[in-house]
C-alpha positions, 0 to 999 in steps of 0.5 A, a space after each residue: 428634502 432636496 439634499 439628494 437632488 443637490 448631490 445629483 445637481 453637483 454630480 451633473 455639474 462636475 461631469 459637465 465640467 469634466 467633459 469640457 476640460 477633457 475636450 480642451 485637453 484634446 486640443 492641447 499639444 502632445 508632451 509635457 513641460 520640462 523646466 530646467 534652472 541654470 543659475 538664476 535663469 529658467 529654460 523650458 523644453 517640451 518633453 515627449 515620453 516614449 510611446 507609439 513610434 517614439 522608441 525613447 523620450 525626446 526633448 525640444 527647447 521651447 524657451 522662445 515659444 510662449 504660446 507652447 509654454 502656456 499651453 503646456 502649463 494649461 495642460 498640467 492644470 487640466 490633468 490635475 483638475 481631472 484627477 480631483 474631479 474624478 475623486 470628487 465624483 467617486 465620493 459624491 456618487 457613493 454619497 448619493 447612493 447611500 444618502 437617506 432622506 430624513 424629512 417627516 414623510 420619508 422617515 414616517 412613511 410606514 407609520 403614516 400608511 398604517 395610521 393615516 388618521 394620525 398623519 397630521 401629527 407627523 407632517 409639518 402643518 403649512 397653516 402654521 407658516 401661513 399664520 406666521 407670515 400674515 400676523 406681523 406689524 410692518 414698519 411704518 414711515 419707511 418711505 411708504 410712498 415708494 411701495 408701488 409694486 404689487 406682489 402676487 400675494 397683494 404685498 406692496 413693495 418698492 423695487 423690482 428686485 424685491 418683487 422677484 424675491 417675493 415671487 420666488 418665495 411664494 413659488 416655493 411656498 416659503 413664508 416671509 414677512 416684508 419690512 417687518 417692524 423692529 426685528 430686535 430692540 437694539 437694531 434700528 434697521 428694517 430688513 427687506 424680508 424676514 423668512 421662516 425656513 419651512 423644514 425647520 422653522 429657522 429664521 433668515 433675513 434677506 437684504 436686497 440692495 438696489 442702487 449699487 452705483 450710489 456710494 452713499 447708499 452702499 456706505 449706509 448699507 455697509 453700516 447696516 450689515 455691521 450692526 446686523 453682525 453685532 447681533 448675530 445676523 450674519 451672511 454665513 448663517 442667517 443673512 442672505 444678501 443680493 444686489 441689483 446688477 450695475 445696470 439696474 437689472 435683477 439676477 433671477 437665477 442667482 436669487 433662485 440659487 440662494 433659495 435652493 442653497 439656504 431655504 429649501 
């Protein structure tokens, strides 16, 4: 299971963000923004608290200095953000220390060590996933002539984006079906991928939309997503959606992030 690794990754990202904000904070001016309202008008001043060589608090009008005002507003945000990050880091670090893996091997390690001949009864059998991925009917008459790109497992696909997704799924040993025929009797659409999550067998659907500059194509895909939602296939639960970039490229790191977030 990768949940503990996810916690470590989030902690690392927060620490990096904290370091970046702390460096920015050092570049901002001393003091704090004070806002005074008189009637309908606001006046701004720089408040310098006592400390160091300052025996008492000082204030300086900066109403005409927009750069100073904006810098002090940014400073106010950073100070609040650093407080939140520190709290989050404390919570996440405790969670990472106390988190217990619950995959089959971690839970049953003592049993497996004592009874190695019974290991197959404990561990998920990858052969079941392989059998599921290979035994299905592929949709027919679906612009089959466009399936010109060959994935490393021998599956013909129609786009570079689909190839990238397939190769990442194969890399992580995640079983999938490509353009599976009739996922539901009342759904007239064929998703690019039907995926079986290895750790629990949950079924996911993955749509990759290519020509994002074609408005008619995108309208048709929007209707497809509406139909999916009617039958419980939704992005916040079991549907992954990715797109080509505007210039026709493929965002491989985003695809890999989707796999880590939903399928591992």
